[in-house]
C-alpha positions in Angstrom: -42.5 -11.4 75.4 -43.8 -10.1 78.8 -40.8 -11.0 81.0 -37.3 -11.7 79.9 -34.3 -12.8 82.0 -30.9 -12.3 80.4 -28.0 -14.5 81.5 -24.2 -14.4 80.7 -22.4 -17.4 79.3 -21.5 -18.5 82.8 -25.3 -18.5 83.7 -25.1 -15.3 85.9 -28.3 -13.4 85.8 -27.4 -10.0 84.3 -30.8 -8.3 83.9 -34.6 -8.7 83.9 -37.0 -6.8 81.7 -40.6 -6.4 82.6 -42.2 -5.5 79.2 -44.9 -2.9 79.0 -47.5 -5.6 78.0 -46.9 -7.8 81.1 -50.3 -8.7 82.7 -50.9 -11.0 85.7 -53.5 -10.8 88.5 -52.3 -10.4 92.1 -48.8 -9.7 93.3 -46.0 -11.1 91.2 -42.4 -10.6 92.3 -40.1 -10.6 89.3 -37.0 -10.7 91.5 -35.9 -13.4 93.9 -36.0 -12.9 97.7 -32.2 -12.7 97.8 -31.9 -9.8 95.3 -30.8 -6.6 96.8 -33.4 -4.6 95.0 -36.9 -6.0 94.8 -39.6 -5.4 92.1 -43.1 -6.6 92.1 -45.9 -6.2 89.6 -49.3 -5.7 91.4 -52.7 -5.9 89.6 -55.9 -6.1 91.7 -59.5 -5.5 91.1 -61.7 -2.6 92.2 -62.2 -2.7 95.9 -59.1 -4.7 96.7 -57.4 -3.5 99.9 -53.9 -3.9 101.1 -53.9 -4.3 104.8 -52.3 -1.3 106.5 -48.7 -1.9 107.4 -45.3 -0.3 107.8 -41.7 -1.3 107.3 -39.6 -1.1 110.4 -35.9 -0.3 110.3 -33.8 -3.4 109.6 -30.1 -3.3 109.0 -29.1 -5.0 105.7 -25.8 -5.6 103.9 -25.8 -4.3 100.4 -22.8 -5.6 98.3 -23.4 -4.0 95.0 -25.4 -1.2 93.3 -28.4 -2.4 91.3 -30.3 -0.1 89.0 -33.8 -0.2 87.7 -34.8 1.8 84.7 -38.4 2.7 83.8 -38.9 4.0 80.2 -41.4 6.8 80.6 -41.2 7.8 77.0 -39.1 6.8 73.9 -36.9 4.0 72.8 -33.4 3.0 74.2 -30.9 0.5 73.0 -29.3 -1.3 76.0 -26.0 -3.2 75.6 -25.3 -5.7 78.4 -21.9 -7.0 79.5 -20.9 -9.8 81.9 -18.8 -9.5 85.0 -15.7 -9.7 82.8 -16.8 -6.7 80.7 -17.5 -9.0 77.7 -20.6 -8.4 75.5 -23.7 -10.4 76.3 -26.6 -8.9 74.4 -28.0 -5.8 72.8 -31.7 -5.1 73.0 -34.3 -2.3 72.8 -36.6 -1.2 75.6 -39.6 1.1 74.9 -42.2 3.2 76.7 -43.6 1.3 79.7 -40.8 -1.2 79.9 -38.9 -1.7 83.2 -35.4 -3.1 83.3 -33.5 -4.2 86.3 -29.7 -4.4 86.1 -28.6 -7.2 88.5 -25.0 -8.0 87.6 -22.4 -7.2 85.0 -22.3 -3.9 83.1 -24.4 -1.9 80.7 -24.5 1.1 78.4 -27.5 3.0 77.0 -28.1 4.8 73.6 -31.2 6.7 72.9 -32.9 5.7 69.6 -35.6 8.3 70.1 -35.9 11.2 72.5 -36.4 9.4 75.7 -37.4 10.0 79.3 -36.2 7.5 81.9 -36.7 7.0 85.6 -33.8 5.4 87.4 -34.1 3.7 90.8 -31.2 2.5 92.8 -30.1 1.8 96.4 -28.6 4.6 98.4 -26.7 6.3 99.8 -24.8 6.6 96.5 -21.0 6.9 96.6 -19.7 8.9 93.5 -16.2 7.3 93.8 -17.2 3.7 94.5 -20.5 3.0 92.8 -19.7 3.4 89.1 -16.6 2.2 87.2 -16.5 3.1 83.5 -14.9 0.6 81.0 
């Protein structure tokens, strides 16, 4: 499975996994335009050029913290919960997988020695951006 979308019982999108074996030519956004954190997969041939550009300042409203995990090395069990803190699914991500947490909650447990890269919006508020349950 190259791309997996995980939904709660009430059809809320909880997470997206871009598996290490995902292959598609061109630019493929795995997130929707309205998601507050965007991920694209880009695969172009030798000699392809992206036209020079920049991203001007643009004020946005961010309503929640989304996290993206990249598994650099290892194997990790991910347990997903819905917005009511109820269990949705348990799964394993491995080296090269990318997981975007969109809604609900989650926990992680290393199955092997692992190295992860986490990406999230900022600035991060230690008191408001993480509630343990």
